[in-house]
TORMARRO-483281 format. One record per residue (C-alpha): residue in one letter; residue number from 1; x, y, z. Coordinates in nm, 4 decimals. Each point is the difference from the previous one (the first is absolute). Last residue first. Layout:
# residues N
+------+-----+----------+----------+----------+
! code ! pos !        u !        v !        w !
+------+-----+----------+----------+----------+
!    A ! NUM !        X !        Y !        Z !
...
+------+-----+----------+----------+----------+
***
This chain:
# residues 167
+------+-----+----------+----------+----------+
! code ! pos !        u !        v !        w !
+------+-----+----------+----------+----------+
!    X ! 167 !   7.1869 ! -21.7078 !  -5.1891 !
!    X ! 166 !  -0.0180 !  -0.0179 !   0.3802 !
!    X ! 165 !  -0.2077 !   0.3194 !   0.0274 !
!    X ! 164 !  -0.2562 !  -0.1295 !  -0.2465 !
!    X ! 163 !  -0.0377 !  -0.3284 !   0.1882 !
!    X ! 162 !  -0.0462 !   0.1902 !   0.3285 !
!    X ! 161 !  -0.2629 !   0.2256 !  -0.1577 !
!    X ! 160 !  -0.1873 !  -0.3007 !  -0.1411 !
!    X ! 159 !  -0.0059 !  -0.1655 !   0.3454 !
!    X ! 158 !  -0.1308 !   0.3201 !   0.1591 !
!    X ! 157 !  -0.2790 !   0.0214 !  -0.2545 !
!    X ! 156 !   0.0293 !   0.2202 !  -0.3034 !
!    X ! 155 !  -0.2477 !   0.2822 !  -0.0249 !
!    X ! 154 !  -0.1359 !   0.0027 !  -0.3528 !
!    X ! 153 !  -0.2165 !  -0.3063 !   0.0558 !
!    X ! 152 !  -0.1524 !   0.1409 !   0.3197 !
!    X ! 151 !  -0.0688 !   0.3273 !  -0.1775 !
!    X ! 150 !  -0.1719 !  -0.1878 !  -0.2795 !
!    X ! 149 !  -0.2234 !  -0.1816 !   0.2485 !
!    X ! 148 !  -0.0724 !   0.3246 !   0.1863 !
!    X ! 147 !  -0.0877 !   0.1759 !  -0.3236 !
!    X ! 146 !  -0.2235 !  -0.2920 !  -0.0989 !
!    X ! 145 !  -0.1774 !   0.0052 !   0.3370 !
!    X ! 144 !  -0.0562 !   0.3765 !  -0.0278 !
!    X ! 143 !  -0.1314 !  -0.0356 !  -0.3545 !
!    X ! 142 !  -0.2393 !  -0.2734 !   0.1088 !
!    X ! 141 !  -0.1226 !   0.2097 !   0.2930 !
!    X ! 140 !  -0.0550 !   0.2961 !  -0.2321 !
!    X ! 139 !  -0.1790 !  -0.2215 !  -0.2522 !
!    X ! 138 !  -0.2243 !  -0.1547 !   0.2653 !
!    X ! 137 !  -0.0821 !   0.3406 !   0.1507 !
!    X ! 136 !  -0.0877 !   0.1411 !  -0.3425 !
!    X ! 135 !  -0.2146 !  -0.3069 !  -0.0785 !
!    X ! 134 !  -0.1831 !   0.0400 !   0.3314 !
!    X ! 133 !  -0.0770 !   0.3650 !  -0.0745 !
!    X ! 132 !  -0.0989 !  -0.0441 !  -0.3654 !
!    X ! 131 !  -0.2196 !  -0.3063 !   0.0579 !
!    X ! 130 !  -0.1653 !   0.1669 !   0.2993 !
!    X ! 129 !  -0.0871 !   0.3023 !  -0.2161 !
!    X ! 128 !  -0.1400 !  -0.2189 !  -0.2764 !
!    X ! 127 !  -0.2056 !  -0.2054 !   0.2472 !
!    X ! 126 !  -0.1261 !   0.3176 !   0.1667 !
!    X ! 125 !  -0.1226 !   0.1302 !  -0.3332 !
!    X ! 124 !  -0.1683 !  -0.3363 !  -0.0673 !
!    X ! 123 !  -0.1920 !  -0.0028 !   0.3274 !
!    X ! 122 !   0.0166 !  -0.1073 !   0.3658 !
!    X ! 121 !  -0.0521 !  -0.3451 !   0.1534 !
!    X ! 120 !   0.0003 !  -0.2268 !  -0.3051 !
!    X ! 119 !   0.2134 !   0.2135 !  -0.2291 !
!    X ! 118 !   0.2389 !   0.0666 !   0.2890 !
!    X ! 117 !   0.0275 !  -0.3748 !   0.0617 !
!    X ! 116 !   0.0845 !  -0.0567 !  -0.3663 !
!    X ! 115 !   0.2631 !   0.2757 !   0.0052 !
!    X ! 114 !   0.1557 !  -0.1259 !   0.3242 !
!    X ! 113 !   0.0127 !  -0.3563 !  -0.1353 !
!    X ! 112 !   0.1687 !   0.1145 !  -0.3205 !
!    X ! 111 !   0.2563 !   0.2031 !   0.1932 !
!    X ! 110 !   0.0784 !  -0.2876 !   0.2369 !
!    X ! 109 !   0.0341 !  -0.2441 !  -0.2900 !
!    X ! 108 !   0.2266 !   0.2382 !  -0.1936 !
!    X ! 107 !   0.2136 !   0.0507 !   0.3114 !
!    X ! 106 !   0.0782 !  -0.3718 !   0.0055 !
!    X ! 105 !  -0.0647 !  -0.1630 !   0.3378 !
!    X ! 104 !   0.3378 !  -0.1033 !   0.1460 !
!    X ! 103 !   0.0349 !   0.3486 !   0.1471 !
!    X ! 102 !  -0.2720 !  -0.0833 !   0.2518 !
!    X ! 101 !   0.0081 !   0.2561 !   0.2804 !
!    X ! 100 !   0.0963 !   0.3042 !  -0.2065 !
!    X !  99 !  -0.2179 !  -0.0711 !  -0.3041 !
!    X !  98 !  -0.2828 !  -0.1185 !   0.2222 !
!    X !  97 !   0.0107 !   0.3254 !   0.1935 !
!    X !  96 !   0.0065 !   0.1988 !  -0.3230 !
!    X !  95 !  -0.3104 !  -0.1793 !  -0.1259 !
!    X !  94 !  -0.1924 !   0.0179 !   0.3279 !
!    X !  93 !   0.0943 !   0.3606 !   0.0634 !
!    X !  92 !  -0.1172 !   0.0949 !  -0.3486 !
!    X !  91 !  -0.3290 !  -0.1871 !   0.0427 !
!    X !  90 !  -0.0520 !   0.1682 !   0.3395 !
!    X !  89 !   0.0693 !   0.3428 !  -0.1494 !
!    X !  88 !  -0.2544 !  -0.0709 !  -0.2730 !
!    X !  87 !  -0.2634 !  -0.1078 !   0.2532 !
!    X !  86 !   0.0674 !   0.2997 !   0.2291 !
!    X !  85 !  -0.0429 !   0.2360 !  -0.2938 !
!    X !  84 !   0.3147 !   0.1974 !  -0.0695 !
!    X !  83 !   0.0187 !   0.3662 !   0.1008 !
!    X !  82 !   0.1646 !  -0.0768 !   0.3363 !
!    X !  81 !   0.2808 !  -0.1806 !  -0.1830 !
!    X !  80 !   0.0867 !   0.3244 !  -0.1833 !
!    X !  79 !   0.0215 !  -0.0304 !  -0.3737 !
!    X !  78 !   0.2277 !   0.1985 !  -0.2315 !
!    X !  77 !   0.2184 !  -0.3048 !  -0.0574 !
!    X !  76 !  -0.1329 !  -0.3217 !   0.1431 !
!    X !  75 !   0.3425 !  -0.1661 !   0.0021 !
!    X !  74 !   0.1429 !   0.1949 !   0.2963 !
!    X !  73 !  -0.3184 !  -0.0211 !   0.2046 !
!    X !  72 !  -0.0316 !  -0.3706 !  -0.0762 !
!    X !  71 !   0.3586 !  -0.0690 !   0.1056 !
!    X !  70 !  -0.0432 !   0.2062 !   0.3177 !
!    X !  69 !  -0.3305 !  -0.1724 !   0.0778 !
!    X !  68 !   0.1712 !  -0.3385 !  -0.0264 !
!    X !  67 !   0.2873 !   0.1101 !   0.2254 !
!    X !  66 !  -0.2418 !   0.1292 !   0.2652 !
!    X !  65 !  -0.2227 !  -0.3054 !  -0.0341 !
!    X !  64 !   0.2706 !  -0.2613 !   0.0558 !
!    X !  63 !  -0.1536 !  -0.1967 !   0.2896 !
!    X !  62 !  -0.3578 !   0.0765 !  -0.1088 !
!    X !  61 !   0.0675 !  -0.1094 !  -0.3561 !
!    X !  60 !   0.1626 !  -0.3239 !   0.1111 !
!    X !  59 !  -0.2826 !  -0.0704 !   0.2449 !
!    X !  58 !  -0.2523 !   0.0490 !  -0.2775 !
!    X !  57 !   0.1856 !  -0.2196 !  -0.2508 !
!    X !  56 !   0.0568 !  -0.2867 !   0.2459 !
!    X !  55 !  -0.3602 !   0.0303 !   0.1146 !
!    X !  54 !  -0.1254 !  -0.0348 !  -0.3564 !
!    X !  53 !   0.2253 !  -0.2997 !  -0.0743 !
!    X !  52 !  -0.1017 !  -0.1899 !   0.3143 !
!    X !  51 !  -0.3694 !   0.0833 !  -0.0460 !
!    X !  50 !  -0.0048 !  -0.1100 !  -0.3621 !
!    X !  49 !   0.1850 !  -0.3209 !   0.0882 !
!    X !  48 !  -0.2499 !  -0.0734 !   0.2782 !
!    X !  47 !  -0.2990 !   0.0865 !  -0.2174 !
!    X !  46 !   0.1085 !  -0.2469 !  -0.2683 !
!    X !  45 !  -0.0281 !  -0.2820 !   0.2530 !
!    X !  44 !  -0.3139 !   0.1377 !   0.1679 !
!    X !  43 !  -0.2049 !   0.0916 !  -0.3071 !
!    X !  42 !  -0.2800 !   0.1900 !   0.1748 !
!    X !  41 !   0.2591 !   0.1993 !   0.1966 !
!    X !  40 !   0.0972 !   0.1684 !  -0.3249 !
!    X !  39 !  -0.3186 !   0.2083 !   0.0231 !
!    X !  38 !   0.1407 !   0.2152 !   0.2852 !
!    X !  37 !  -0.2232 !   0.0536 !   0.3042 !
!    X !  36 !   0.1898 !  -0.2120 !   0.2507 !
!    X !  35 !   0.3200 !   0.1173 !  -0.1691 !
!    X !  34 !  -0.0665 !   0.3678 !   0.0753 !
!    X !  33 !  -0.0955 !  -0.0741 !   0.3605 !
!    X !  32 !   0.3188 !  -0.1996 !   0.0537 !
!    X !  31 !   0.2154 !   0.2738 !  -0.1568 !
!    X !  30 !  -0.1636 !   0.2656 !   0.2183 !
!    X !  29 !   0.0621 !  -0.2119 !   0.3103 !
!    X !  28 !   0.3637 !  -0.0591 !  -0.1039 !
!    X !  27 !   0.0468 !   0.3743 !  -0.0250 !
!    X !  26 !   0.0162 !   0.2634 !  -0.2696 !
!    X !  25 !  -0.1287 !   0.3474 !   0.0725 !
!    X !  24 !   0.0007 !   0.3411 !  -0.1676 !
!    X !  23 !  -0.3724 !  -0.0350 !  -0.0650 !
!    X !  22 !  -0.0309 !   0.1177 !  -0.3608 !
!    X !  21 !   0.3498 !  -0.0861 !  -0.1237 !
!    X !  20 !  -0.0072 !  -0.3259 !   0.1978 !
!    X !  19 !  -0.3235 !  -0.0951 !  -0.1771 !
!    X !  18 !   0.1567 !   0.0852 !  -0.3351 !
!    X !  17 !   0.3002 !  -0.2142 !   0.0863 !
!    X !  16 !  -0.2322 !  -0.2879 !   0.0925 !
!    X !  15 !  -0.1971 !   0.0305 !  -0.3222 !
!    X !  14 !   0.3207 !   0.0153 !  -0.2006 !
!    X !  13 !   0.1321 !  -0.3081 !   0.1795 !
!    X !  12 !  -0.3233 !  -0.1829 !  -0.0898 !
!    X !  11 !   0.0510 !   0.1001 !  -0.3634 !
!    X !  10 !   0.3628 !  -0.1146 !   0.0108 !
!    X !   9 !  -0.1052 !  -0.3328 !   0.1501 !
!    X !   8 !  -0.2714 !  -0.0419 !  -0.2649 !
!    X !   7 !   0.2619 !   0.0678 !  -0.2666 !
!    X !   6 !   0.2292 !  -0.2578 !   0.1622 !
!    X !   5 !  -0.2864 !  -0.2536 !   0.0177 !
!    X !   4 !  -0.0568 !   0.0472 !  -0.3737 !
!    X !   3 !  -0.3078 !   0.1833 !  -0.1261 !
!    X !   2 !  -0.2552 !  -0.1763 !  -0.2161 !
!    X !   1 !  -0.1332 !   0.1907 !  -0.2982 !
+------+-----+----------+----------+----------+
***
C-alpha cells in the first residue's frame, strides 16, 4: 500500500522526534544530516513537501512540548511518561502536537494516522493505547471548545446588553 506524502511526513517527523528523544538535540545541522539520508530525497518534488510538513510538526512539538506532555500525562491514566517506550511517547507527542498546531486537521484523521504509524513502528498494543490517549485528548479539547462556544453565546455582548437596558 502506497503511503501519502502527509503520512510520509508524519513518519519522518516521528523519526526526528525519536532522535531528539535519544540525543536531546535538534539543530539545523541535525536536520540537514537527517534529510540527506532520508529516502524521500530520491523523489525531490515530493521530498520537499514531506520535509516541510515533517519539520513543521517537529518544531511545533518542540515549541509546545511541556503543554503536550501535560496533556498526554493527564490522558494516559495510570501511566507515567517515563514508563512509555520512547517510540510510543514520540507518536503521542506527534499526534497531540499536530492537533494543537493544526486544528483544521480533523481529530479523527490525526488519531487514525497515529494508530497506523504506531502499528508500523511499534505494535498492536501500543496502537490501541495511543488510540485511547489521543482520542481522550481530542474529546476533552472538543468539550472545552464547545463549553467555551456555549459560554460565549450565553454571555450577551456589550451591544446586546445596551439593547436590553434600553427596552
